[in-house]
Structures are given as C-alpha cells and as structure tokens.
NUMINU-970676 format. One record per residue (C-alpha): x, y, z; residue in one letter. Coordinates in steps of 0.2 Angstrom, whole numbers, padded with zeros to 4 digits, always signed. Layout:
BEGIN
XYZa;...
//
This chain:
BEGIN
+0087+0000+0049m;+0070+0001+0041s;+0069+0001+0022i;+0052+0010+0022l;+0052+0029+0020p;+0045+0040+0034t;+0031+0053+0032h;+0028+0068+0042s;+0011+0076+0046g;-0003+0063+0046p;-0018+0067+0035t;-0034+0059+0031e;-0026+0050+0017w;-0013+0044+0028m;-0026+0035+0038d;-0031+0025+0023a;-0013+0021+0019m;-0008+0003+0023m;+0009+0001+0031p;+0018-0016+0026i;+0027-0026+0039d;+0046-0022+0035n;+0051-0040+0038a;+0038-0047+0026a;+0043-0034+0013l;+0061-0039+0014c;+0057-0057+0013a;+0046-0054-0003d;+0060-0043-0011v;+0074-0056-0006r;+0064-0070-0014s;+0061-0060-0030w;+0077-0049-0030r;+0081-0053-0048g;+0064-0049-0054l;+0063-0033-0044v;+0080-0027-0050r;+0075-0032-0068t;+0059-0022-0067g;+0069-0007-0060a;+0081-0007-0074w;+0067-0010-0087a;+0058+0006-0080a;+0074+0016-0084l;+0076+0008-0100a;+0059+0012-0105s;+0062+0030-0102v;+0077+0030-0113v;+0067+0021-0127l;+0054+0035-0126i;+0068+0047-0129a;+0074+0037-0144v;+0056+0035-0151q;+0054+0054-0150i;+0070+0057-0159v;+0065+0044-0172v;+0048+0054-0174y;+0057+0071-0176l;+0070+0064-0189i;+0058+0053-0199w;+0040+0059-0197p;+0029+0045-0204p;+0021+0048-0221p;+0003+0052-0224d;+0000+0038-0237t;+0003+0020-0240v;+0013+0023-0255e;+0024+0035-0244g;+0028+0021-0232f;+0032+0010-0247f;+0044+0022-0254r;+0053+0025-0237v;+0054+0006-0234l;+0061+0003-0251a;+0074+0018-0249d;+0078+0015-0230d;+0071+0000-0223p;+0077+0004-0205v;+0069+0021-0205a;+0053+0014-0212g;+0052+0000-0199l;+0055+0012-0185l;+0041+0023-0192m;+0030+0008-0190l;+0033+0006-0172d;+0046-0007-0173l;+0052-0002-0155l;+0035-0001-0147y;+0033-0020-0143p;+0050-0018-0134v;+0043-0004-0124s;+0028-0014-0119n;+0039-0028-0113l;+0050-0016-0102l;+0033-0009-0095t;+0027-0027-0091f;+0044-0031-0082l;+0041-0015-0072l;+0023-0021-0068y;+0029-0038-0062t;+0042-0030-0050a;+0028-0018-0043l;+0017-0034-0041a;+0030-0041-0029v;+0031-0025-0018v;+0013-0022-0018l;+0007-0040-0016w;+0003-0037+0003r;-0007-0021-0001v;-0020-0031-0011s;-0017-0047-0019r;-0033-0046-0029s;-0030-0029-0036a;-0012-0034-0040v;-0018-0049-0050t;-0031-0039-0059i;-0019-0026-0064a;-0006-0038-0070l;-0019-0048-0079g;-0026-0032-0088l;-0009-0025-0092g;-0003-0042-0099g;-0019-0044-0110i;-0018-0026-0116g;+0000-0028-0121m;-0003-0045-0130a;-0017-0037-0139a;-0005-0023-0145y;+0008-0036-0150m;-0004-0042-0164s;-0007-0024-0170s;+0008-0017-0179p;+0014-0025-0195r;+0031-0017-0199p;+0038-0033-0207i;+0023-0036-0217e;+0024-0018-0224m;+0042-0021-0228l;+0037-0036-0238h;+0023-0027-0247l;+0035-0012-0251a;+0048-0024-0259q;+0034-0032-0269a;+0027-0014-0274y;+0045-0009-0280a;+0045-0024-0292e;+0027-0026-0299v;+0020-0016-0313g;+0005-0004-0313p;-0007-0018-0313a;-0002-0025-0296g;+0001-0008-0288e;-0017-0005-0284a;-0019-0022-0275a;-0003-0019-0265l;-0009-0002-0260l;-0025-0009-0254a;-0017-0022-0244t;-0006-0009-0236g;-0021+0002-0232e;-0029-0013-0223g;-0013-0016-0213i;-0012+0002-0207l;-0030+0002-0202a;-0026-0014-0191t;-0011-0005-0184w;-0022+0008-0175t;-0038-0002-0174g;-0047-0012-0161t;-0032-0021-0154a;-0024-0004-0152f;-0039+0003-0142d;-0040-0013-0131v;-0022-0011-0127y;-0024+0008-0122y;-0040+0005-0112v;-0033-0010-0102l;-0016-0003-0099n;-0025+0013-0093f;-0034+0002-0080a;-0018-0007-0075a;-0008+0009-0072l;-0023+0017-0063l;-0024+0001-0051i;-0005+0001-0048f;-0006+0020-0045g;-0019+0018-0032i;-0010+0004-0023l;+0006+0014-0022i;-0004+0028-0015y;-0011+0017-0001r;+0006+0010+0004t;+0020+0018+0014t;+0033+0008+0003v;+0033+0022-0010f;+0032+0041-0008r;+0016+0049-0012r;+0024+0059-0027a;+0027+0042-0036t;+0008+0038-0035a;+0003+0055-0041m;+0014+0054-0056w;+0008+0037-0060g;-0010+0042-0059l;-0007+0057-0069a;+0000+0046-0083a;-0014+0035-0081a;-0027+0049-0083v;-0018+0055-0099l;-0018+0037-0106m;-0037+0036-0104a;-0039+0043-0122v;-0031+0032-0136p;-0019+0041-0147s;-0029+0037-0163n;-0044+0048-0157v;-0039+0063-0167g;-0029+0077-0161a;-0036+0076-0144v;-0029+0058-0142g;-0012+0063-0150l;-0011+0077-0137a;-0015+0066-0123f;-0003+0053-0128a;+0011+0066-0130l;+0007+0074-0113a;+0007+0057-0104s;+0026+0054-0109l;+0032+0066-0095l;+0022+0059-0080p;+0026+0041-0086w;+0044+0045-0087s;+0045+0053-0070v;+0035+0039-0062f;+0046+0026-0070a;+0062+0035-0064v;+0055+0037-0046l;+0048+0019-0045t;+0065+0012-0052a;+0075+0021-0039r;+0064+0015-0025r;+0064-0003-0031l;+0083-0002-0032l;+0083+0005-0014e;+0073-0010-0008l;+0085-0022-0016c;+0101-0013-0008r;+0092-0012+0009g;+0092-0031+0011l;
//
C-alpha cells in the first residue's frame, strides 16, 4: 500500500507538484528512520515548550530595567533565568531536529533547496545561541547584591550591554535566516505530494509572520505572538505525517 496521500481535483498548482517515487521515499525514510522519528517527536516537543514559555511569560513577565532583572535573579534565580530565555535554545534545537527530518523526506524534491534551507536554519540558530546571556546575568545579579553603591553603577552598565546584545544583531540574523529556511521548506512541502497542502500553508503562514523580528517594536512583538499558532499547527501536522511515514514501512 502506498504511504503517499491522495489528492482529488487537479488544479494548476497540482501540475507544479512533484510526486516522489514511493519506493525511493521508503528507502530514504528506512535509512534515516531514527532521525525522522526524532524530528517528529521534536516537533511535538517544541509545541509543548511554546506552551510552557507562554505560561512562564504570564506568570513572570520580564522587568523593564536591568535592576529589576537583578532583583528577580537574586530572589528567584529560576524565574529570572526563564525570563531571560533560558528555554529558547532548547526550542531552537528541537526545531533544527525537525528540519533535519524534513530534509530526509524532501531531499528528492530539490537537493539544492534542502541544503540551502538547512544551512540557513543552522547558521541562524547558531547565531542566536550566542545572543542570550542568562548565566552571565545571574552572575552579575549575585555580584550586584554584594557590592556597595560604588560598584552598582558599573554592574548596571554591564547588564545594559548584555540585554542589548540579547536582542541585537545576532538576534535579527537568527530571525531573518530562519524566516528564509521555513519559507523554503514550506515551498518544498507545497510542491510535493508527500504532505498535504494544508501543512505547507500553515508553514508558509508562520514564515511570513516570522519575517519581522520580535524586537522591531510593537509590530514585531505582535507578529511574533501571531506566528505561534501557525507554527504549532505546522509542527503537529508535520510530526503526524513523519510518524505515518515511519509506520508505513
């Protein structure tokens, strides 16, 4: 039995879609079954992590000042670290695992595009890994609690610099490159019969909303929050299909 979904009603877009030989796809998934399954579960875990991060934001909204961060880190280090995006690198890792699983399934659609998307996504995520400084802020907060008035100004200035780095150039590079990576994967998914069209549309919607970095004022924040829903639906649909492919062998 074929593990590829069927579509009814040919359209102009269907003419541009690329059917993949079922035997070849099965061979690819069989060879990389562990990676494909890992990517599927990583996608589902990323959705759970998004929910956790939303709860964290609602319970512990980040302070507006460096001194506020220092006080939270001194009183409740766990809350302070979570406010400083301690979980976000984990979210990026889960997303990258999903992208590698997609690379296996979409390899025969366009090897060049898959390689470019993986490269852009990997570089963007690596850039972000150097952006947040939760541990450094924790150390500064501990020092701030111990020094006298003479040393507080220097520590506050250092904290200001760290927060500026957190949402600075590396952060914007991450946003732009991962927008491009998700856009490419969305287009590839749209062009193949391996996934249903709805999966591609949700992915493309998330990519469009990720085109504006969240540090670009109220508009960026609104786009970032709005992207969470289409990304979550895309991740769930993709994970379900990847697991179906593994079970269909």
